[in-house]
DSSP file (Angstrom, degrees, kcal/mol; ACC not computed):
  #  RESIDUE AA STRUCTURE BP1 BP2  ACC     N-H-->O    O-->H-N    N-H-->O    O-->H-N    TCO  KAPPA ALPHA  PHI   PSI    X-CA   Y-CA   Z-CA
    1    1 A X     >        0   0    0      0, 0.0     4,-2.3     0, 0.0     3,-0.2   0.000 360.0 360.0 360.0 -42.4   73.2  103.8   16.7
    2    2 A X  H  >  +     0   0    0      1,-0.2     4,-0.8     2,-0.2     0, 0.0   0.861 360.0  44.8 -61.4 -36.0   70.8  101.9   14.4
    3    3 A X  H  > S+     0   0    0      1,-0.2     4,-0.8     2,-0.2    -1,-0.2   0.802 112.8  52.5 -76.9 -27.8   72.2   98.6   15.5
    4    4 A X  H  > S+     0   0    0     -3,-0.2     4,-2.5     1,-0.2     5,-0.2   0.874  97.1  65.8 -74.8 -38.2   72.1   99.6   19.2
    5    5 A X  H  X S+     0   0    0     -4,-2.3     4,-2.5     1,-0.2     5,-0.2   0.905 100.7  46.3 -57.8 -49.9   68.5  100.7   19.3
    6    6 A X  H  X S+     0   0    0     -4,-0.8     4,-2.7     1,-0.2    -1,-0.2   0.885 112.6  52.4 -61.6 -35.3   66.9   97.3   18.7
    7    7 A X  H  X S+     0   0    0     -4,-0.8     4,-2.2     2,-0.2     5,-0.2   0.932 110.7  46.6 -63.8 -45.6   69.2   95.7   21.3
    8    8 A X  H  X S+     0   0    0     -4,-2.5     4,-2.6     1,-0.2     5,-0.4   0.918 113.4  50.1 -61.4 -43.6   68.2   98.3   23.8
    9    9 A X  H  X S+     0   0    0     -4,-2.5     4,-1.7    -5,-0.2    -2,-0.2   0.921 112.5  45.1 -63.7 -44.9   64.5   97.9   23.0
   10   10 A X  H  < S+     0   0    0     -4,-2.7    -1,-0.2    -5,-0.2    -2,-0.2   0.875 118.0  43.6 -67.9 -36.3   64.6   94.2   23.3
   11   11 A X  H  < S+     0   0    0     -4,-2.2    -2,-0.2    -5,-0.2    -1,-0.2   0.916 129.5  20.2 -77.9 -43.0   66.6   94.1   26.5
   12   12 A X  H  X S-     0   0    0     -4,-2.6     4,-0.9    -5,-0.2     3,-0.5   0.491  87.0-164.6-111.3  -4.3   64.9   96.9   28.5
   13   13 A X  H  X  -     0   0    0     -4,-1.7     4,-1.9    -5,-0.4    -1,-0.2  -0.156  60.7  -8.8  56.0-142.5   61.5   97.2   26.8
   14   14 A X  H  > S+     0   0    0      1,-0.2     4,-2.6     2,-0.2     5,-0.2   0.883 130.1  52.7 -60.6 -49.4   59.4  100.3   27.5
   15   15 A X  H  > S+     0   0    0     -3,-0.5     4,-2.5     1,-0.2    -1,-0.2   0.920 112.8  43.7 -58.3 -47.7   61.3  102.0   30.3
   16   16 A X  H  X S+     0   0    0     -4,-0.9     4,-2.6     1,-0.2    -1,-0.2   0.884 112.5  53.8 -65.7 -36.8   64.6  102.1   28.5
   17   17 A X  H  X S+     0   0    0     -4,-1.9     4,-1.3     2,-0.2    -2,-0.2   0.924 111.3  44.8 -63.5 -43.5   63.0  103.1   25.3
   18   18 A X  H  X S+     0   0    0     -4,-2.6     4,-0.8     1,-0.2    -2,-0.2   0.894 114.1  48.8 -69.4 -39.2   61.3  106.1   27.0
   19   19 A X  H >X S+     0   0    0     -4,-2.5     4,-1.1    -5,-0.2     3,-0.7   0.880 106.9  57.7 -65.2 -37.0   64.5  107.1   28.8
   20   20 A X  H 3X S+     0   0    0     -4,-2.6     4,-2.6     1,-0.2    -1,-0.2   0.831  96.2  63.7 -61.9 -33.0   66.4  106.8   25.6
   21   21 A X  H 3X>S+     0   0    0     -4,-1.3     4,-1.2     1,-0.2     5,-0.6   0.857 100.3  52.0 -62.7 -34.2   64.1  109.4   24.0
   22   22 A X  H <<5S+     0   0    0     -4,-0.8    -1,-0.2    -3,-0.7    -2,-0.2   0.865 113.2  44.7 -68.8 -34.5   65.3  112.0   26.5
   23   23 A X  H  <5S+     0   0    0     -4,-1.1    -2,-0.2     1,-0.2    -1,-0.2   0.884 112.2  50.3 -75.1 -40.5   68.9  111.3   25.7
   24   24 A X  H  <5S-     0   0    0     -4,-2.6    -1,-0.2     2,-0.0    -2,-0.2   0.722  84.7-148.2 -77.1 -22.3   68.6  111.2   21.9
   25   25 A X  T  <5 -     0   0    0     -4,-1.2     2,-0.3    -5,-0.2    43,-0.2   0.975  26.3-153.9  50.5  59.8   66.7  114.5   21.4
   26   26 A X  B   < -a   67   0A   0     40,-0.6    42,-1.3    -5,-0.6     2,-0.2  -0.483  13.4-165.3 -74.8 126.2   64.9  112.9   18.4
   27   27 A X     >  -     0   0    0     -2,-0.3     4,-2.6    40,-0.2     5,-0.2  -0.537  40.6 -92.9 -99.2 176.1   63.7  115.2   15.7
   28   28 A X  H  > S+     0   0    0      1,-0.2     4,-2.0     2,-0.2     5,-0.1   0.860 124.6  51.2 -59.8 -38.1   61.2  114.2   12.9
   29   29 A X  H  > S+     0   0    0      2,-0.2     4,-1.5     1,-0.2    -1,-0.2   0.926 112.3  45.2 -67.3 -44.5   64.0  113.3   10.5
   30   30 A X  H  > S+     0   0    0      1,-0.2     4,-1.2     2,-0.2    -2,-0.2   0.896 111.6  53.5 -64.7 -39.7   65.8  111.0   13.0
   31   31 A X  H  < S+     0   0    0     -4,-2.6     3,-0.4     1,-0.2    -1,-0.2   0.894 105.9  52.9 -63.5 -39.4   62.5  109.5   14.0
   32   32 A X  H >< S+     0   0    0     -4,-2.0     3,-1.3     1,-0.2     4,-0.2   0.864 104.9  56.1 -63.2 -35.9   61.7  108.6   10.4
   33   33 A X  H 3< S+     0   0    0     -4,-1.5     3,-0.3     1,-0.3    -1,-0.2   0.804 110.7  44.7 -65.6 -28.1   65.0  106.9   10.1
   34   34 A X  T 3X S+     0   0    0     -4,-1.2     4,-2.7    -3,-0.4    -1,-0.3   0.141  77.1 115.2-102.4  18.9   64.2  104.6   13.0
   35   35 A X  H <> S+     0   0    0     -3,-1.3     4,-2.7     1,-0.2    -1,-0.2   0.885  76.2  50.7 -57.6 -41.7   60.6  103.9   11.9
   36   36 A X  H  > S+     0   0    0     -3,-0.3     4,-2.3    -4,-0.2    -1,-0.2   0.901 111.3  48.2 -64.5 -40.4   61.4  100.1   11.4
   37   37 A X  H  > S+     0   0    0      2,-0.2     4,-2.3     1,-0.2    -2,-0.2   0.921 113.1  47.9 -64.2 -43.6   62.9   99.9   14.9
   38   38 A X  H  X S+     0   0    0     -4,-2.7     4,-2.8     1,-0.2    -2,-0.2   0.907 111.0  51.2 -63.6 -41.9   59.9  101.7   16.4
   39   39 A X  H  X S+     0   0    0     -4,-2.7     4,-1.9    -5,-0.2    -1,-0.2   0.912 110.2  48.8 -62.5 -43.4   57.5   99.4   14.5
   40   40 A X  H  X S+     0   0    0     -4,-2.3     4,-1.0     2,-0.2    -1,-0.2   0.911 113.2  47.8 -63.4 -42.1   59.2   96.3   15.7
   41   41 A X  H >X S+     0   0    0     -4,-2.3     4,-2.1     1,-0.2     3,-0.7   0.930 111.9  49.2 -62.8 -45.9   59.2   97.6   19.3
   42   42 A X  H 3X S+     0   0    0     -4,-2.8     4,-3.4     1,-0.2    -1,-0.2   0.788  99.7  65.7 -68.6 -27.0   55.5   98.5   19.1
   43   43 A X  H 3< S+     0   0    0     -4,-1.9    -1,-0.2    -5,-0.2    -2,-0.2   0.887 109.1  40.4 -58.9 -37.0   54.6   95.1   17.7
   44   44 A X  H X< S+     0   0    0     -4,-1.0     3,-0.7    -3,-0.7     4,-0.2   0.919 119.6  43.8 -75.5 -45.7   55.7   93.7   21.0
   45   45 A X  H >< S+     0   0    0     -4,-2.1     3,-0.6     1,-0.2    -2,-0.2   0.916 118.0  43.1 -66.5 -44.4   54.1   96.5   23.2
   46   46 A X  G >< S+     0   0    0     -4,-3.4     3,-1.7     1,-0.2    -1,-0.2   0.329  79.9 104.3 -89.3   8.0   50.8   96.7   21.3
   47   47 A X  G <  S+     0   0    0     -3,-0.7    -1,-0.2     1,-0.3    -2,-0.1   0.821  81.3  52.6 -58.9 -29.7   50.3   93.0   20.9
   48   48 A X  G <  S+     0   0    0     -3,-0.6     2,-0.6    -4,-0.2    -1,-0.3   0.554  83.5 101.9 -84.7  -6.8   47.7   93.2   23.7
   49   49 A X    <   -     0   0    0     -3,-1.7     6,-0.1     1,-0.2    53,-0.0  -0.689  58.1-162.0 -81.2 118.5   45.7   96.0   22.0
   50   50 A X        +     0   0    0     -2,-0.6     2,-0.4     4,-0.1    -1,-0.2   0.869  66.1  64.2 -71.9 -38.8   42.7   94.3   20.4
   51   51 A X  S >> S-     0   0    0      1,-0.1     4,-1.4     4,-0.0     3,-0.7  -0.711  74.8-136.7 -96.1 135.8   41.7   96.9   17.9
   52   52 A X  H 3> S+     0   0    0     -2,-0.4     4,-2.0     1,-0.2    -1,-0.1   0.811 104.7  60.0 -58.0 -30.9   43.9   98.0   14.9
   53   53 A X  H 3> S+     0   0    0      1,-0.2     4,-2.6     2,-0.2    -1,-0.2   0.892 101.6  52.9 -64.7 -38.2   43.1  101.7   15.6
   54   54 A X  H <> S+     0   0    0     -3,-0.7     4,-2.1     1,-0.2    -1,-0.2   0.899 107.3  52.3 -63.3 -38.5   44.5  101.4   19.1
   55   55 A X  H  X S+     0   0    0     -4,-1.4     4,-1.9     2,-0.2    -1,-0.2   0.919 109.8  49.3 -60.9 -44.1   47.7  100.0   17.6
   56   56 A X  H  X S+     0   0    0     -4,-2.0     4,-2.0     1,-0.2    -2,-0.2   0.920 113.6  44.6 -62.6 -45.0   47.9  103.0   15.2
   57   57 A X  H  X S+     0   0    0     -4,-2.6     4,-2.5     2,-0.2    -1,-0.2   0.775 107.4  59.4 -75.1 -24.4   47.4  105.5   18.0
   58   58 A X  H  X S+     0   0    0     -4,-2.1     4,-2.3    -5,-0.2    -1,-0.2   0.927 107.3  47.4 -62.6 -44.5   49.8  103.7   20.2
   59   59 A X  H  X S+     0   0    0     -4,-1.9     4,-2.6     1,-0.2    -2,-0.2   0.915 111.9  49.6 -62.4 -43.2   52.4  104.3   17.4
   60   60 A X  H  X S+     0   0    0     -4,-2.0     4,-2.8     2,-0.2     5,-0.2   0.902 109.3  52.6 -63.0 -40.5   51.4  108.0   17.2
   61   61 A X  H  X S+     0   0    0     -4,-2.5     4,-2.4     2,-0.2    -2,-0.2   0.940 111.7  45.1 -60.6 -47.4   51.7  108.4   21.0
   62   62 A X  H  X S+     0   0    0     -4,-2.3     4,-2.3     2,-0.2    -2,-0.2   0.902 112.3  51.7 -64.7 -40.4   55.2  107.0   21.0
   63   63 A X  H  X S+     0   0    0     -4,-2.6     4,-1.5     1,-0.2    -2,-0.2   0.939 112.1  46.6 -60.5 -46.0   56.2  109.1   18.0
   64   64 A X  H  < S+     0   0    0     -4,-2.8    -2,-0.2     1,-0.2    -1,-0.2   0.881 112.1  51.1 -62.5 -38.6   54.9  112.2   19.7
   65   65 A X  H  < S+     0   0    0     -4,-2.4    -1,-0.2    -5,-0.2    -2,-0.2   0.874 111.3  47.6 -66.2 -37.8   56.6  111.2   22.9
   66   66 A X  H  < S+     0   0    0     -4,-2.3   -40,-0.6    -5,-0.2    -1,-0.2   0.725  91.3  98.1 -79.4 -22.0   60.0  110.7   21.2
   67   67 A X  B  < S-a   26   0A   0     -4,-1.5   -40,-0.2    -5,-0.2   -41,-0.1  -0.261  90.4 -81.9 -66.8 154.8   59.9  114.0   19.2
   68   68 A X  S    S+     0   0    0    -42,-1.3    -1,-0.1   -43,-0.2     2,-0.1  -0.171  80.7 101.2 -52.0 146.1   61.8  117.0   20.5
   69   69 A X        -     0   0    0     -3,-0.1   -44,-0.1     1,-0.1     8,-0.0  -0.269  63.5-128.4 140.1 136.2   60.0  119.0   23.1
   70   70 A X  S    S+     0   0    0     -2,-0.1     2,-0.5     2,-0.0    -1,-0.1   0.901  90.8  71.1 -72.7 -41.6   60.2  119.4   26.9
   71   71 A X        -     0   0    0      1,-0.1    -1,-0.0     5,-0.0     0, 0.0  -0.660  55.8-176.2 -85.3 124.7   56.5  118.9   27.6
   72   72 A X        +     0   0    0     -2,-0.5    -1,-0.1     4,-0.1     2,-0.1   0.060  42.3 119.6-108.6  23.4   55.3  115.3   27.1
   73   73 A X  S  > S-     0   0    0      1,-0.1     4,-1.9    -8,-0.0     5,-0.2  -0.398  78.4-100.5 -82.4 169.8   51.6  115.9   27.8
   74   74 A X  H  > S+     0   0    0      1,-0.2     4,-3.1     2,-0.2     5,-0.2   0.890 114.0  55.5 -61.8 -45.6   49.1  115.1   25.1
   75   75 A X  H  > S+     0   0    0      1,-0.2     4,-2.0     2,-0.2    -1,-0.2   0.932 112.4  39.9 -60.0 -50.8   48.4  118.7   23.8
   76   76 A X  H  > S+     0   0    0      2,-0.2     4,-2.0     1,-0.2    -1,-0.2   0.886 116.5  51.4 -65.8 -36.1   52.1  119.6   23.0
   77   77 A X  H  X S+     0   0    0     -4,-1.9     4,-2.3     1,-0.2    -2,-0.2   0.925 109.8  50.0 -64.2 -42.4   52.7  116.1   21.6
   78   78 A X  H  X S+     0   0    0     -4,-3.1     4,-2.7     1,-0.2    -2,-0.2   0.890 108.6  52.9 -62.2 -39.4   49.6  116.4   19.4
   79   79 A X  H  X S+     0   0    0     -4,-2.0     4,-2.0    -5,-0.2    -1,-0.2   0.895 109.1  49.0 -64.0 -39.9   50.8  119.8   18.1
   80   80 A X  H  X S+     0   0    0     -4,-2.0     4,-1.5     2,-0.2    -2,-0.2   0.919 113.8  45.7 -66.0 -42.6   54.2  118.3   17.1
   81   81 A X  H  X S+     0   0    0     -4,-2.3     4,-2.4     1,-0.2    -2,-0.2   0.906 110.8  54.0 -64.8 -40.9   52.6  115.4   15.3
   82   82 A X  H  X>S+     0   0    0     -4,-2.7     5,-1.8     1,-0.2     4,-0.9   0.885 106.0  53.0 -60.3 -40.1   50.1  117.8   13.6
   83   83 A X  H  <5S+     0   0    0     -4,-2.0    -1,-0.2     1,-0.2    -2,-0.2   0.876 111.5  45.6 -64.7 -37.8   53.0  120.0   12.4
   84   84 A X  H  <5S+     0   0    0     -4,-1.5    -2,-0.2     1,-0.2    -1,-0.2   0.910 118.9  40.1 -70.8 -42.7   54.7  116.9   10.8
   85   85 A X  H  <5S-     0   0    0     -4,-2.4     3,-0.3    -5,-0.1    -1,-0.2   0.451 106.7-123.9 -88.5  -1.2   51.5  115.6    9.2
   86   86 A X  T  <5 -     0   0    0     -4,-0.9    -3,-0.2     1,-0.2    -4,-0.1   0.904  68.7 -53.6  55.5  47.0   50.2  119.0    8.1
   87   87 A X  S   <S+     0   0    0     -5,-1.8    -1,-0.2    -6,-0.1    -5,-0.1   0.751  90.8 139.9  71.9  28.1   46.9  118.7    9.9
   88   88 A X        +     0   0    0     -3,-0.3     2,-0.3    -6,-0.2    -1,-0.1   0.732  69.1  26.6 -76.9 -21.0   45.6  115.4    8.5
   89   89 A X  S    S-     0   0    0     -7,-0.1     2,-1.3     0, 0.0     3,-0.2  -0.908  78.4-113.5-136.5 161.5   44.2  114.1   11.8
   90   90 A X     >  +     0   0    0     -2,-0.3     4,-2.1     1,-0.2     5,-0.2  -0.737  42.8 174.2 -91.9  83.9   42.9  115.5   15.1
   91   91 A X  H  >  +     0   0    0     -2,-1.3     4,-2.9     1,-0.2     5,-0.3   0.864  68.1  57.5 -64.4 -38.9   45.8  114.1   17.1
   92   92 A X  H  > S+     0   0    0      1,-0.2     4,-2.3     2,-0.2    -1,-0.2   0.955 111.5  40.2 -61.3 -50.7   44.8  115.6   20.4
   93   93 A X  H  > S+     0   0    0      1,-0.2     4,-2.5     2,-0.2    -1,-0.2   0.921 117.2  49.3 -63.8 -43.9   41.4  114.0   20.6
   94   94 A X  H  X S+     0   0    0     -4,-2.1     4,-2.5     1,-0.2    -2,-0.2   0.899 112.2  47.4 -64.9 -40.8   42.6  110.7   19.2
   95   95 A X  H  X S+     0   0    0     -4,-2.9     4,-2.6     2,-0.2    -1,-0.2   0.896 111.2  51.6 -67.8 -39.2   45.6  110.5   21.7
   96   96 A X  H  X S+     0   0    0     -4,-2.3     4,-2.4    -5,-0.3    -2,-0.2   0.935 112.1  46.5 -60.6 -45.4   43.3  111.4   24.6
   97   97 A X  H  X S+     0   0    0     -4,-2.5     4,-2.6     2,-0.2     5,-0.3   0.915 111.0  52.4 -63.5 -43.0   40.9  108.6   23.6
   98   98 A X  H  X S+     0   0    0     -4,-2.5     4,-1.8     1,-0.2    -2,-0.2   0.941 112.4  44.8 -57.8 -48.1   43.8  106.2   23.2
   99   99 A X  H  X S+     0   0    0     -4,-2.6     4,-0.9     1,-0.2    -1,-0.2   0.891 114.5  48.5 -65.7 -39.6   45.1  106.9   26.6
  100  100 A X  H  < S+     0   0    0     -4,-2.4     3,-0.3    -5,-0.2    -1,-0.2   0.892 115.0  44.2 -67.9 -39.0   41.6  106.8   28.2
  101  101 A X  H  < S+     0   0    0     -4,-2.6    -1,-0.2     1,-0.2    -2,-0.2   0.766 112.4  52.8 -76.6 -25.8   40.7  103.5   26.6
  102  102 A X  H  <        0   0    0     -4,-1.8    -1,-0.2    -5,-0.3    -2,-0.2   0.619 360.0 360.0 -87.2 -12.8   44.1  101.9   27.3
  103  103 A X     <        0   0    0     -4,-0.9    -1,-0.2    -3,-0.3    -2,-0.1   0.482 360.0 360.0 -89.3 360.0   44.2  102.6   31.0
């Protein structure tokens, strides 16, 4: 799987990566194992984001999107990220701002 993921990412970019998340049922432990793959992918995706904070929240958005859970809206994704990080950030507000500024 680890060798397949970068190939899929490079070939199909964002759409395939997002579709793959539904198939993989990624939990926090699996997501941590693929952190380097995710970082390499996001380096390509976030290259157009001018501010380093946007890059950081882009990564958080993708991590939240890939984690287990049926609902992929900001509030549930923020709650999943909050549970992993033990409340270190206000993920909901930051993700909302990221999405609003990026559109």
